[in-house]
N, C-alpha and C positions, 0 to 999 in steps of 0.2 A: 052320643052320651053312653050308649051301652058298651062301647068299645073301651071306655075309660076304666082302668083297673083301680087306681087310687087317686084321690083328690088331696093334694098336699098344699096347705096354705103357707105362703111365704111373705115376709115383710111385715111391717108394723100394722098395717090396716087389717091384717088377717086376725087380729085379736078382737076386733069389733064384733059383738054378738050378732048384729043385724047382717053383717057381711057373711058370717058363717051360716045363718039361717037362709039367706037368699041363695047361697051356693048349694046348700043341702036340698032346698026346694027345687033348684034348677036340675040337679042330678037325681031327682025323684026319690029323696030320702036316703040316698047313699051316705054312709057314715064317712065323715071327713077325717083324714089322718091328722091327729093333733099331737102325736107322740114326738114329732120333730120340732125343735126350736125354730120358729120362723126366721130369726136372724141368721142362724147357722145354715138354714136351708138356702138362703140367698148366697152365702159364701160358697156352699157346696155346688150350687147351680153354676156359679161363675167359674169354679174350677173345672167342672165337667164340660162347660162350653169351651173353655180354653183347650181342654184335652181333645175335644171334637175338632177344633180348628187346627190343632197340631197334627202333622202327618206322622210324627214319630211315636206317639202314644197309642198302644194297642189294647190296653186293659181298661176300656171305657165302658161304663154301664150302658145298657141299651135303654136310653131315655130319649124323649122328645122334649127339647127345651125351645120355647118360643120367646124371643126377645121382642118387647113391645114398647111403644112410646108411652110413658107414664102420664103425659098431659097432651091435650090437643095442641096442634101446631097450626098457626095461621098468621094472618096479617091484619093490621088495623085498617079498616076501610072508612070509618067516619067516627071521629071522636073516640069513644072508648068501646066501639062496636068492633068485634073481631069476626072475620070471615074464616071459618075453620077449613083448612086445606087437608090436614091429616088428623083424623079424630083420634082421641086417646085410645090406648089399647090396640092400635094398629100394629100388626107384625112388621118388624123392620129387618132388613132394609126394605124401603118402599120408595117409589118415585111417583110424585103427583105433580101435575102442572095446572096452573090457573092463569087466565089472562085478565088483566085489569087495565082499565082506561082511566086516566085522570081527567077531571073536568076543569081543574084550575092548575095554573103553573105556580 
């Protein structure tokens, strides 16, 4: 937490006051960067990520971008009960395996 210089909120949910308060509490009162439009930040992050993946681009800001799963991923095990294999906000790419046995054919 102490190594984080700025906390920038991106995406629609970043406008929710409770989300902002939880993040500020998590970072021990650190002021959140609200001067950036959350929707534009998503587009900027995508452009930076593309530049980082491209070998030809050399003028890339020194940023750490983490791509995560927005929702938990899993499979239905019984009725509407889901067994979560990859929890939401897991950094991707990720590989997880689970073994399931069927009791009925």
